[in-house]
MIMARGU-153845 format. One line per field, with one value per atom (N, C-alpha, C): residue in one letter; residue number from 0; atom name; x, z, y. Coordinates in nm, 4 decimals, always signed. Example, Ala and Ser with C-alpha at 12.3 -4.5 7.8 and 13.67 -1.06 7.14 Angstrom:
% MIMARGU-153845
res = [A | A | A | S | S | S]
n = [0 | 0 | 0 | 1 | 1 | 1]
atom = [N | CA | C | N | CA | C]
X = [+1.3190 | +1.2300 | +1.3200 | +1.2850 | +1.3670 | +1.2900]
Z = [+0.7800 | +0.7800 | +0.7800 | +0.7080 | +0.7140 | +0.7870]
Y = [-0.5690 | -0.4500 | -0.3300 | -0.2250 | -0.1060 | +0.0030]
This chain:
% MIMARGU-153845
res = [M | M | M | R | R | R | L | L | L | I | I | I | K | K | K | A | A | A | C | C | C | A | A | A | F | F | F | I | I | I | L | L | L | T | T | T | A | A | A | A | A | A | F | F | F | V | V | V | A | A | A | A | A | A | P | P | P | I | I | I | A | A | A | S | S | S | A | A | A | H | H | H | D | D | D | D | D | D | L | L | L | Q | Q | Q | E | E | E | L | L | L | Q | Q | Q | T | T | T | A | A | A | S | S | S | K | K | K | P | P | P | G | G | G | A | A | A | A | A | A | V | V | V | Y | Y | Y | F | F | F | I | I | I | H | H | H | P | P | P | L | L | L | D | D | D | G | G | G | M | M | M | T | T | T | V | V | V | K | K | K | S | S | S | P | P | P | L | L | L | T | T | T | I | I | I | K | K | K | F | F | F | G | G | G | L | L | L | T | T | T | G | G | G | M | M | M | G | G | G | V | V | V | A | A | A | P | P | P | A | A | A | G | G | G | V | V | V | E | E | E | K | K | K | A | A | A | G | G | G | T | T | T | G | G | G | H | H | H | H | H | H | H | H | H | L | L | L | I | I | I | I | I | I | G | G | G | A | A | A | P | P | P | L | L | L | P | P | P | P | P | P | M | M | M | D | D | D | E | E | E | N | N | N | I | I | I | I | I | I | N | N | N | D | D | D | E | E | E | N | N | N | H | H | H | L | L | L | H | H | H | F | F | F | G | G | G | G | G | G | G | G | G | Q | Q | Q | T | T | T | E | E | E | T | T | T | T | T | T | I | I | I | N | N | N | L | L | L | A | A | A | P | P | P | G | G | G | K | K | K | H | H | H | T | T | T | L | L | L | Q | Q | Q | L | L | L | L | L | L | L | L | L | G | G | G | D | D | D | Q | Q | Q | N | N | N | H | H | H | L | L | L | P | P | P | H | H | H | S | S | S | P | P | P | P | P | P | V | V | V | Y | Y | Y | S | S | S | K | K | K | L | L | L | I | I | I | T | T | T | I | I | I | T | T | T | V | V | V | P | P | P | E | E | E]
n = [0 | 0 | 0 | 1 | 1 | 1 | 2 | 2 | 2 | 3 | 3 | 3 | 4 | 4 | 4 | 5 | 5 | 5 | 6 | 6 | 6 | 7 | 7 | 7 | 8 | 8 | 8 | 9 | 9 | 9 | 10 | 10 | 10 | 11 | 11 | 11 | 12 | 12 | 12 | 13 | 13 | 13 | 14 | 14 | 14 | 15 | 15 | 15 | 16 | 16 | 16 | 17 | 17 | 17 | 18 | 18 | 18 | 19 | 19 | 19 | 20 | 20 | 20 | 21 | 21 | 21 | 22 | 22 | 22 | 23 | 23 | 23 | 24 | 24 | 24 | 25 | 25 | 25 | 26 | 26 | 26 | 27 | 27 | 27 | 28 | 28 | 28 | 29 | 29 | 29 | 30 | 30 | 30 | 31 | 31 | 31 | 32 | 32 | 32 | 33 | 33 | 33 | 34 | 34 | 34 | 35 | 35 | 35 | 36 | 36 | 36 | 37 | 37 | 37 | 38 | 38 | 38 | 39 | 39 | 39 | 40 | 40 | 40 | 41 | 41 | 41 | 42 | 42 | 42 | 43 | 43 | 43 | 44 | 44 | 44 | 45 | 45 | 45 | 46 | 46 | 46 | 47 | 47 | 47 | 48 | 48 | 48 | 49 | 49 | 49 | 50 | 50 | 50 | 51 | 51 | 51 | 52 | 52 | 52 | 53 | 53 | 53 | 54 | 54 | 54 | 55 | 55 | 55 | 56 | 56 | 56 | 57 | 57 | 57 | 58 | 58 | 58 | 59 | 59 | 59 | 60 | 60 | 60 | 61 | 61 | 61 | 62 | 62 | 62 | 63 | 63 | 63 | 64 | 64 | 64 | 65 | 65 | 65 | 66 | 66 | 66 | 67 | 67 | 67 | 68 | 68 | 68 | 69 | 69 | 69 | 70 | 70 | 70 | 71 | 71 | 71 | 72 | 72 | 72 | 73 | 73 | 73 | 74 | 74 | 74 | 75 | 75 | 75 | 76 | 76 | 76 | 77 | 77 | 77 | 78 | 78 | 78 | 79 | 79 | 79 | 80 | 80 | 80 | 81 | 81 | 81 | 82 | 82 | 82 | 83 | 83 | 83 | 84 | 84 | 84 | 85 | 85 | 85 | 86 | 86 | 86 | 87 | 87 | 87 | 88 | 88 | 88 | 89 | 89 | 89 | 90 | 90 | 90 | 91 | 91 | 91 | 92 | 92 | 92 | 93 | 93 | 93 | 94 | 94 | 94 | 95 | 95 | 95 | 96 | 96 | 96 | 97 | 97 | 97 | 98 | 98 | 98 | 99 | 99 | 99 | 100 | 100 | 100 | 101 | 101 | 101 | 102 | 102 | 102 | 103 | 103 | 103 | 104 | 104 | 104 | 105 | 105 | 105 | 106 | 106 | 106 | 107 | 107 | 107 | 108 | 108 | 108 | 109 | 109 | 109 | 110 | 110 | 110 | 111 | 111 | 111 | 112 | 112 | 112 | 113 | 113 | 113 | 114 | 114 | 114 | 115 | 115 | 115 | 116 | 116 | 116 | 117 | 117 | 117 | 118 | 118 | 118 | 119 | 119 | 119 | 120 | 120 | 120 | 121 | 121 | 121 | 122 | 122 | 122 | 123 | 123 | 123 | 124 | 124 | 124 | 125 | 125 | 125 | 126 | 126 | 126 | 127 | 127 | 127 | 128 | 128 | 128 | 129 | 129 | 129 | 130 | 130 | 130 | 131 | 131 | 131 | 132 | 132 | 132 | 133 | 133 | 133 | 134 | 134 | 134 | 135 | 135 | 135 | 136 | 136 | 136 | 137 | 137 | 137 | 138 | 138 | 138 | 139 | 139 | 139 | 140 | 140 | 140 | 141 | 141 | 141 | 142 | 142 | 142 | 143 | 143 | 143 | 144 | 144 | 144 | 145 | 145 | 145 | 146 | 146 | 146 | 147 | 147 | 147]
atom = [N | CA | C | N | CA | C | N | CA | C | N | CA | C | N | CA | C | N | CA | C | N | CA | C | N | CA | C | N | CA | C | N | CA | C | N | CA | C | N | CA | C | N | CA | C | N | CA | C | N | CA | C | N | CA | C | N | CA | C | N | CA | C | N | CA | C | N | CA | C | N | CA | C | N | CA | C | N | CA | C | N | CA | C | N | CA | C | N | CA | C | N | CA | C | N | CA | C | N | CA | C | N | CA | C | N | CA | C | N | CA | C | N | CA | C | N | CA | C | N | CA | C | N | CA | C | N | CA | C | N | CA | C | N | CA | C | N | CA | C | N | CA | C | N | CA | C | N | CA | C | N | CA | C | N | CA | C | N | CA | C | N | CA | C | N | CA | C | N | CA | C | N | CA | C | N | CA | C | N | CA | C | N | CA | C | N | CA | C | N | CA | C | N | CA | C | N | CA | C | N | CA | C | N | CA | C | N | CA | C | N | CA | C | N | CA | C | N | CA | C | N | CA | C | N | CA | C | N | CA | C | N | CA | C | N | CA | C | N | CA | C | N | CA | C | N | CA | C | N | CA | C | N | CA | C | N | CA | C | N | CA | C | N | CA | C | N | CA | C | N | CA | C | N | CA | C | N | CA | C | N | CA | C | N | CA | C | N | CA | C | N | CA | C | N | CA | C | N | CA | C | N | CA | C | N | CA | C | N | CA | C | N | CA | C | N | CA | C | N | CA | C | N | CA | C | N | CA | C | N | CA | C | N | CA | C | N | CA | C | N | CA | C | N | CA | C | N | CA | C | N | CA | C | N | CA | C | N | CA | C | N | CA | C | N | CA | C | N | CA | C | N | CA | C | N | CA | C | N | CA | C | N | CA | C | N | CA | C | N | CA | C | N | CA | C | N | CA | C | N | CA | C | N | CA | C | N | CA | C | N | CA | C | N | CA | C | N | CA | C | N | CA | C | N | CA | C | N | CA | C | N | CA | C | N | CA | C | N | CA | C | N | CA | C | N | CA | C | N | CA | C | N | CA | C | N | CA | C | N | CA | C | N | CA | C | N | CA | C | N | CA | C | N | CA | C | N | CA | C | N | CA | C | N | CA | C | N | CA | C | N | CA | C | N | CA | C | N | CA | C | N | CA | C | N | CA | C | N | CA | C | N | CA | C | N | CA | C]
X = [-4.5629 | -4.6798 | -4.6501 | -4.5780 | -4.5438 | -4.4561 | -4.3639 | -4.2766 | -4.3567 | -4.4549 | -4.5402 | -4.6175 | -4.6743 | -4.7472 | -4.6546 | -4.5331 | -4.4372 | -4.3999 | -4.3753 | -4.3423 | -4.4584 | -4.5793 | -4.6984 | -4.7134 | -4.6880 | -4.6969 | -4.5932 | -4.4698 | -4.3637 | -4.3960 | -4.4424 | -4.4773 | -4.5932 | -4.6957 | -4.8095 | -4.7640 | -4.6804 | -4.6304 | -4.5502 | -4.4717 | -4.3914 | -4.4801 | -4.5850 | -4.6750 | -4.7557 | -4.7965 | -4.8733 | -4.7855 | -4.6612 | -4.5711 | -4.5187 | -4.5096 | -4.4505 | -4.5213 | -4.6557 | -4.7200 | -4.7010 | -4.6942 | -4.6748 | -4.5382 | -4.4348 | -4.3003 | -4.2968 | -4.3622 | -4.3637 | -4.4362 | -4.5503 | -4.6249 | -4.5423 | -4.4719 | -4.3880 | -4.2745 | -4.2128 | -4.1056 | -4.1579 | -4.2780 | -4.3367 | -4.3574 | -4.4039 | -4.4271 | -4.2951 | -4.1911 | -4.0609 | -4.0121 | -4.0434 | -4.0049 | -4.0798 | -4.2011 | -4.2804 | -4.2339 | -4.1692 | -4.1275 | -4.0157 | -4.0243 | -3.9264 | -3.8106 | -3.6910 | -3.5723 | -3.5632 | -3.5288 | -3.4988 | -3.3506 | -3.3116 | -3.1701 | -3.1005 | -2.9765 | -2.9023 | -2.8955 | -2.9214 | -2.9156 | -3.0406 | -3.1414 | -3.2652 | -3.3310 | -3.3886 | -3.4548 | -3.5730 | -3.6801 | -3.7973 | -3.8101 | -3.8529 | -3.8558 | -3.9582 | -3.9872 | -4.0777 | -3.9963 | -4.0344 | -3.9796 | -4.0557 | -4.1881 | -4.2755 | -4.3996 | -4.4430 | -4.3906 | -4.2729 | -4.2072 | -4.0982 | -4.1462 | -4.0747 | -4.1107 | -4.1216 | -4.2322 | -4.2533 | -4.3200 | -4.3460 | -4.4066 | -4.5524 | -4.5952 | -4.7360 | -4.7811 | -4.8869 | -4.9311 | -5.0815 | -5.1259 | -5.2692 | -5.3245 | -5.4522 | -5.5213 | -5.6133 | -5.6236 | -5.5608 | -5.4086 | -5.3403 | -5.1951 | -5.1426 | -5.0452 | -4.9791 | -4.8567 | -4.8509 | -4.7412 | -4.6586 | -4.5267 | -4.4358 | -4.3452 | -4.3424 | -4.2654 | -4.1287 | -4.0258 | -3.8919 | -3.8468 | -3.7639 | -3.7112 | -3.5721 | -3.4788 | -3.3432 | -3.2991 | -3.2204 | -3.1670 | -3.2566 | -3.3795 | -3.4740 | -3.5589 | -3.6373 | -3.7256 | -3.8712 | -3.9579 | -4.1016 | -4.1644 | -4.2496 | -4.3250 | -4.4652 | -4.5658 | -4.7024 | -4.7191 | -4.8198 | -4.8557 | -4.8848 | -4.8495 | -4.8728 | -4.7599 | -4.6668 | -4.5532 | -4.4350 | -4.3917 | -4.2796 | -4.1505 | -4.0770 | -3.9500 | -3.8549 | -3.7420 | -3.6448 | -3.6056 | -3.5888 | -3.5416 | -3.6456 | -3.7749 | -3.8805 | -3.9874 | -4.0741 | -4.1887 | -4.2800 | -4.3834 | -4.4733 | -4.5008 | -4.5422 | -4.5574 | -4.6889 | -4.6806 | -4.7964 | -4.7780 | -4.8810 | -4.8769 | -4.9580 | -4.8936 | -4.9589 | -4.9863 | -5.1144 | -5.1573 | -5.2123 | -5.1467 | -5.1979 | -5.2082 | -5.1197 | -5.1218 | -4.9786 | -4.9564 | -4.8217 | -4.7954 | -4.6687 | -4.6360 | -4.7112 | -4.7606 | -4.8295 | -4.7273 | -4.7737 | -4.6809 | -4.6005 | -4.4719 | -4.3830 | -4.3884 | -4.4654 | -4.4753 | -4.6173 | -4.6942 | -4.8314 | -4.8544 | -4.9561 | -4.9943 | -5.0331 | -4.9962 | -5.0284 | -5.1777 | -5.2475 | -5.3920 | -5.4203 | -5.5408 | -5.5839 | -5.7069 | -5.6865 | -5.7977 | -5.7670 | -5.8443 | -5.8268 | -5.6945 | -5.6280 | -5.4985 | -5.3806 | -5.4079 | -5.3041 | -5.3414 | -5.2894 | -5.3252 | -5.2260 | -5.2785 | -5.1967 | -5.1812 | -5.0626 | -5.0351 | -4.9808 | -5.0657 | -5.0299 | -5.0158 | -5.0503 | -5.0305 | -4.8895 | -4.8089 | -4.6727 | -4.6633 | -4.7664 | -4.7662 | -4.6543 | -4.6015 | -4.4964 | -4.5402 | -4.6684 | -4.7253 | -4.8762 | -4.9357 | -5.0802 | -5.1245 | -5.2509 | -5.3097 | -5.4195 | -5.4127 | -5.5096 | -5.5649 | -5.6822 | -5.7429 | -5.7187 | -5.6739 | -5.6534 | -5.7273 | -5.7886 | -5.8569 | -5.7527 | -5.7935 | -5.6998 | -5.6461 | -5.5208 | -5.4570 | -5.3229 | -5.2650 | -5.1363 | -5.1631 | -5.0786 | -5.0903 | -4.9530 | -4.9474 | -4.8240 | -4.8369 | -4.7250 | -4.7183 | -4.5948 | -4.6078 | -4.4943 | -4.5145 | -4.4057 | -4.4092 | -4.3547 | -4.4148 | -4.3703 | -4.3742 | -4.2636 | -4.2577 | -4.3114 | -4.3956 | -4.4504 | -4.4114 | -4.4074 | -4.3732 | -4.4967 | -4.4847 | -4.5949 | -4.7200 | -4.7049 | -4.8181 | -4.8592 | -4.8154 | -4.8450 | -4.7836 | -4.6733 | -4.5979 | -4.4788 | -4.4448 | -4.3200 | -4.2024 | -4.0979 | -3.9785 | -3.9041 | -3.8042 | -3.7198 | -3.5751 | -3.5109 | -3.5685 | -3.6620 | -3.7553 | -3.8529 | -3.7885 | -3.8523 | -3.8053 | -3.9157 | -3.8902 | -3.9889 | -3.9197 | -3.9965 | -3.9419 | -3.9436 | -3.8799 | -3.8896 | -4.0342 | -4.0872 | -4.2197 | -4.2085 | -4.2942 | -4.2936 | -4.4254 | -4.4217 | -4.5419 | -4.5603 | -4.6832 | -4.7173 | -4.8377 | -4.8600 | -4.9733 | -5.0550 | -5.1857 | -5.2794 | -5.3508 | -5.3349 | -5.3981 | -5.5496 | -5.6162 | -5.7631 | -5.8030]
Z = [+3.0215 | +2.9371 | +2.7925 | +2.7778 | +2.6419 | +2.5717 | +2.6447 | +2.5881 | +2.5401 | +2.6155 | +2.5766 | +2.4500 | +2.4438 | +2.3238 | +2.2033 | +2.2217 | +2.1113 | +2.0612 | +2.1527 | +2.1138 | +2.0423 | +2.0908 | +2.0258 | +1.8847 | +1.8677 | +1.7354 | +1.6411 | +1.6890 | +1.6049 | +1.5649 | +1.6595 | +1.6278 | +1.5297 | +1.5494 | +1.4572 | +1.3180 | +1.3104 | +1.1799 | +1.1122 | +1.1869 | +1.1293 | +1.0730 | +1.1471 | +1.0984 | +0.9780 | +0.9753 | +0.8630 | +0.7396 | +0.7560 | +0.6426 | +0.5862 | +0.6673 | +0.6212 | +0.4996 | +0.4978 | +0.3787 | +0.2558 | +0.2736 | +0.1594 | +0.0982 | +0.1796 | +0.1288 | +0.0597 | +0.1176 | +0.0593 | -0.0749 | -0.0826 | -0.2090 | -0.3152 | -0.2767 | -0.3711 | -0.4203 | -0.3273 | -0.3652 | -0.4605 | -0.4348 | -0.5232 | -0.6623 | -0.6726 | -0.8030 | -0.8759 | -0.8038 | -0.8675 | -0.9242 | -0.8577 | -0.9097 | -1.0386 | -1.0538 | -1.1742 | -1.2913 | -1.2637 | -1.3711 | -1.4524 | -1.5827 | -1.6756 | -1.6872 | -1.6887 | -1.7014 | -1.8426 | -1.8507 | -1.9809 | -2.0078 | -2.1313 | -2.1670 | -2.1491 | -2.1042 | -2.0894 | -2.2224 | -2.2173 | -2.3376 | -2.4234 | -2.3838 | -2.4622 | -2.4637 | -2.5780 | -2.5906 | -2.6855 | -2.6508 | -2.7360 | -2.7750 | -2.8983 | -2.9490 | -3.0620 | -3.0993 | -3.2111 | -3.3391 | -3.4408 | -3.5748 | -3.6395 | -3.6193 | -3.6685 | -3.5805 | -3.5369 | -3.5593 | -3.4663 | -3.4928 | -3.4072 | -3.3207 | -3.2120 | -3.1179 | -3.1886 | -3.1609 | -3.2150 | -3.3512 | -3.4124 | -3.5465 | -3.5425 | -3.6543 | -3.6798 | -3.7778 | -3.7423 | -3.8205 | -3.8442 | -3.9496 | -3.9780 | -3.9152 | -3.8802 | -3.8281 | -3.9356 | -3.9564 | -3.8792 | -3.8998 | -3.7965 | -3.7898 | -3.7771 | -3.8606 | -3.8469 | -3.7587 | -3.6520 | -3.5566 | -3.5740 | -3.5904 | -3.6071 | -3.4844 | -3.4249 | -3.3034 | -3.3380 | -3.2664 | -3.2826 | -3.1540 | -3.1674 | -3.0518 | -3.0863 | -2.9967 | -3.0155 | -2.8892 | -2.9062 | -2.7930 | -2.7403 | -2.7900 | -2.7529 | -2.8755 | -2.8672 | -2.9760 | -2.9380 | -3.0376 | -3.0169 | -3.0215 | -2.9235 | -2.9198 | -2.8701 | -2.9162 | -2.8712 | -2.7213 | -2.6649 | -2.5247 | -2.5068 | -2.3920 | -2.3634 | -2.4071 | -2.4877 | -2.5325 | -2.4418 | -2.3683 | -2.2753 | -2.3475 | -2.3847 | -2.4556 | -2.4050 | -2.3518 | -2.2938 | -2.3950 | -2.3453 | -2.4300 | -2.5230 | -2.4949 | -2.5814 | -2.4991 | -2.5695 | -2.5095 | -2.6195 | -2.5819 | -2.6807 | -2.6420 | -2.7408 | -2.7245 | -2.6572 | -2.5828 | -2.5266 | -2.5605 | -2.6151 | -2.6509 | -2.5491 | -2.4887 | -2.3872 | -2.4498 | -2.4505 | -2.5137 | -2.4068 | -2.3897 | -2.2982 | -2.1539 | -2.1083 | -1.9696 | -1.9247 | -1.7936 | -1.7439 | -1.7525 | -1.7366 | -1.7304 | -1.6145 | -1.6332 | -1.5227 | -1.4208 | -1.3058 | -1.2078 | -1.2723 | -1.2433 | -1.3057 | -1.2385 | -1.1300 | -1.0594 | -1.0655 | -1.1647 | -1.1835 | -1.3305 | -1.3572 | -1.4959 | -1.5624 | -1.6875 | -1.7634 | -1.7950 | -1.7565 | -1.7809 | -1.9297 | -1.9682 | -2.1077 | -2.1139 | -2.1601 | -2.1760 | -2.2925 | -2.3092 | -2.4240 | -2.4205 | -2.3050 | -2.2936 | -2.2906 | -2.2769 | -2.2684 | -2.3653 | -2.4872 | -2.5911 | -2.5928 | -2.5985 | -2.5973 | -2.7390 | -2.7698 | -2.8991 | -2.8749 | -2.8086 | -2.7672 | -2.8797 | -3.0005 | -3.1157 | -3.1718 | -3.1103 | -3.1596 | -3.2666 | -3.2787 | -3.3799 | -3.3534 | -3.4620 | -3.4520 | -3.5108 | -3.5436 | -3.5866 | -3.5709 | -3.5709 | -3.5606 | -3.6255 | -3.6600 | -3.7097 | -3.6129 | -3.5646 | -3.4673 | -3.5117 | -3.4613 | -3.4822 | -3.3573 | -3.3793 | -3.2696 | -3.3001 | -3.2006 | -3.2150 | -3.2389 | -3.3017 | -3.3168 | -3.1808 | -3.1799 | -3.0579 | -3.0348 | -2.9182 | -2.8790 | -2.8050 | -2.8318 | -2.7687 | -2.7274 | -2.6138 | -2.5740 | -2.6018 | -2.6426 | -2.6725 | -2.6051 | -2.5580 | -2.4997 | -2.5202 | -2.5404 | -2.5559 | -2.4304 | -2.3948 | -2.2814 | -2.3250 | -2.3093 | -2.3444 | -2.2279 | -2.2586 | -2.1579 | -2.1878 | -2.0846 | -2.1043 | -2.1424 | -2.1385 | -2.1802 | -2.0964 | -1.9766 | -1.8856 | -1.8719 | -1.9629 | -1.9601 | -1.8383 | -1.7885 | -1.6813 | -1.7442 | -1.6981 | -1.7451 | -1.7048 | -1.7857 | -1.7551 | -1.6365 | -1.5901 | -1.4823 | -1.5294 | -1.5483 | -1.5384 | -1.6559 | -1.6379 | -1.7423 | -1.8680 | -1.9816 | -2.1105 | -2.1647 | -2.1629 | -2.2124 | -2.2902 | -2.3797 | -2.4670 | -2.3986 | -2.4641 | -2.4285 | -2.4570 | -2.3755 | -2.3989 | -2.5150 | -2.6155 | -2.7263 | -2.7310 | -2.7922 | -2.8105 | -2.9592 | -3.0060 | -3.1452 | -3.1504 | -3.2639 | -3.2832 | -3.4022 | -3.3831 | -3.4920 | -3.5214 | -3.6463 | -3.6779 | -3.6895 | -3.6814 | -3.6967 | -3.8340]
Y = [+5.7670 | +5.7465 | +5.7881 | +5.9004 | +5.9450 | +5.8418 | +5.7814 | +5.6806 | +5.5596 | +5.5188 | +5.4055 | +5.4402 | +5.5608 | +5.6018 | +5.6089 | +5.6605 | +5.6698 | +5.5309 | +5.4371 | +5.2994 | +5.2334 | +5.2550 | +5.1984 | +5.2539 | +5.3840 | +5.4462 | +5.3863 | +5.3710 | +5.3158 | +5.1723 | +5.0914 | +4.9529 | +4.9461 | +5.0302 | +5.0335 | +5.0742 | +5.1771 | +5.2224 | +5.1126 | +5.0398 | +4.9319 | +4.8210 | +4.7826 | +4.6777 | +4.7235 | +4.8490 | +4.9011 | +4.9128 | +4.9576 | +4.9775 | +4.8464 | +4.7431 | +4.6174 | +4.5596 | +4.5480 | +4.4926 | +4.5809 | +4.7119 | +4.8016 | +4.7764 | +4.7694 | +4.7423 | +4.6072 | +4.5078 | +4.3752 | +4.3755 | +4.4427 | +4.4504 | +4.5210 | +4.6279 | +4.7006 | +4.6110 | +4.5353 | +4.4437 | +4.3369 | +4.2850 | +4.1852 | +4.2409 | +4.3671 | +4.4283 | +4.4473 | +4.4891 | +4.5063 | +4.3738 | +4.2635 | +4.1327 | +4.1005 | +4.1535 | +4.1303 | +4.2150 | +4.3297 | +4.4181 | +4.3539 | +4.3718 | +4.3186 | +4.4159 | +4.3641 | +4.4498 | +4.5064 | +4.6348 | +4.6950 | +4.6745 | +4.6924 | +4.6789 | +4.8132 | +4.8115 | +4.9373 | +5.0126 | +5.1413 | +5.2244 | +5.2219 | +5.1451 | +5.1393 | +5.2767 | +5.3123 | +5.4420 | +5.4313 | +5.5003 | +5.5103 | +5.6571 | +5.6831 | +5.8203 | +5.8321 | +5.9562 | +5.9820 | +5.9972 | +5.9201 | +5.9400 | +6.0554 | +6.0542 | +6.1619 | +6.1650 | +6.2788 | +6.4140 | +6.4423 | +6.5536 | +6.5987 | +6.7141 | +6.7375 | +6.8426 | +6.9778 | +7.0483 | +7.1824 | +7.1872 | +7.0741 | +7.0730 | +7.1183 | +7.1772 | +7.2034 | +7.0961 | +7.0237 | +6.9082 | +6.9150 | +6.8485 | +6.8396 | +6.7123 | +6.7177 | +6.6010 | +6.5474 | +6.4173 | +6.3107 | +6.3084 | +6.2619 | +6.2630 | +6.1210 | +6.0876 | +5.9583 | +5.9770 | +5.8982 | +5.9037 | +5.7766 | +5.7938 | +5.6808 | +5.6721 | +5.5520 | +5.5276 | +5.4693 | +5.5138 | +5.4583 | +5.3917 | +5.2890 | +5.2172 | +5.1673 | +5.1918 | +5.1413 | +5.0693 | +4.9645 | +4.8905 | +4.7808 | +4.7729 | +4.6673 | +4.6359 | +4.5310 | +4.4936 | +4.5120 | +4.5010 | +4.5134 | +4.3743 | +4.3466 | +4.2209 | +4.2526 | +4.1800 | +4.2059 | +4.1836 | +4.2471 | +4.2247 | +4.0757 | +4.0234 | +3.8828 | +3.7917 | +3.8434 | +3.7632 | +3.7935 | +3.6921 | +3.7090 | +3.6752 | +3.7793 | +3.7629 | +3.8699 | +3.8279 | +3.9215 | +4.0286 | +4.1507 | +4.2604 | +4.3177 | +4.2924 | +4.3444 | +4.4146 | +4.4864 | +4.5526 | +4.6023 | +4.6729 | +4.7320 | +4.8773 | +4.9548 | +5.0991 | +5.1389 | +5.2499 | +5.3186 | +5.4662 | +5.5277 | +5.6687 | +5.7466 | +5.8449 | +5.9277 | +6.0638 | +6.1027 | +6.2269 | +6.3202 | +6.4353 | +6.5379 | +6.4948 | +6.4089 | +6.3608 | +6.3352 | +6.3367 | +6.3045 | +6.1545 | +6.1173 | +5.9753 | +5.9108 | +5.7895 | +5.7209 | +5.6710 | +5.6214 | +5.5638 | +5.4511 | +5.4479 | +5.3490 | +5.2128 | +5.2017 | +5.0737 | +5.0172 | +5.0622 | +5.0130 | +4.9812 | +4.8984 | +4.8726 | +5.0036 | +5.0188 | +5.1399 | +5.1365 | +5.2432 | +5.2461 | +5.2566 | +5.2223 | +5.2272 | +5.3163 | +5.4394 | +5.5329 | +5.6265 | +5.7328 | +5.8220 | +5.8978 | +5.9029 | +5.9700 | +5.8725 | +5.7451 | +5.6422 | +5.5303 | +5.5397 | +5.4433 | +5.3274 | +5.2059 | +5.0847 | +5.0307 | +4.9837 | +4.9222 | +4.7819 | +4.7026 | +4.5677 | +4.4686 | +4.5088 | +4.4207 | +4.4307 | +4.5175 | +4.5370 | +4.6451 | +4.7281 | +4.8330 | +4.9345 | +4.9890 | +5.0898 | +5.2239 | +5.2350 | +5.3623 | +5.3577 | +5.4771 | +5.4878 | +5.6176 | +5.6261 | +5.7501 | +5.7894 | +5.9140 | +5.9631 | +6.0973 | +6.1300 | +6.2609 | +6.3451 | +6.4674 | +6.5609 | +6.6906 | +6.7482 | +6.8768 | +6.9862 | +7.0967 | +7.2082 | +7.2533 | +7.2940 | +7.3425 | +7.2752 | +7.3030 | +7.2428 | +7.1128 | +7.0149 | +6.8830 | +6.8332 | +6.7641 | +6.6979 | +6.5489 | +6.4900 | +6.3469 | +6.2885 | +6.1659 | +6.0958 | +5.9467 | +5.8751 | +5.7300 | +5.6637 | +5.5508 | +5.4701 | +5.3244 | +5.2556 | +5.1147 | +5.0321 | +4.9359 | +4.8465 | +4.7034 | +4.6210 | +4.4804 | +4.3998 | +4.2687 | +4.1811 | +4.1995 | +4.2549 | +4.2754 | +4.4217 | +4.5057 | +4.6504 | +4.7190 | +4.6677 | +4.7325 | +4.8029 | +4.9227 | +4.9841 | +4.8946 | +4.8962 | +4.8183 | +4.8794 | +4.8075 | +4.8572 | +4.8536 | +4.9681 | +5.1027 | +5.1310 | +5.2271 | +5.2560 | +5.3149 | +5.2869 | +5.3378 | +5.4288 | +5.5598 | +5.6555 | +5.7660 | +5.8279 | +5.9312 | +6.0682 | +6.1594 | +6.3006 | +6.3432 | +6.4306 | +6.4889 | +6.5861 | +6.5721 | +6.6670 | +6.7433 | +6.8606 | +6.9427 | +6.9654 | +6.9436 | +6.9688 | +7.0607 | +7.1232 | +7.2121 | +7.1657 | +7.1577 | +7.1296 | +7.2608 | +7.3147 | +7.4441 | +7.4323 | +7.5463 | +7.5530 | +7.5055]
């Protein structure tokens, strides 16, 4: 009886897992390839800086080009600025909220207001569909301080 239950469990697990693996494989097929050596980084501010708000943030990108969201062109993407949040899942569309700002127009800088205190910033390159590339292209996490 235990053997029958074990076999039933294994078969059930296999059928349940199959669509998940297939959906994941389908998403990987949708992800745009990044170029080897591609890197996104902050031109300004730099890690550890004390800055005044409003703050102009300048994005850097090497090894790939910038193209607006919706434009399918190999070797390109657009910037996403992550403020005070971890990187989102790399196999899902990048969310758009107050912590995940999209620059789908192809912008390479922005001016934002930040409250006094310490803030973390990170850049993530997204493809024409707001999906991270494969492999993903993201910057080092930096910390800045806005004085009182």
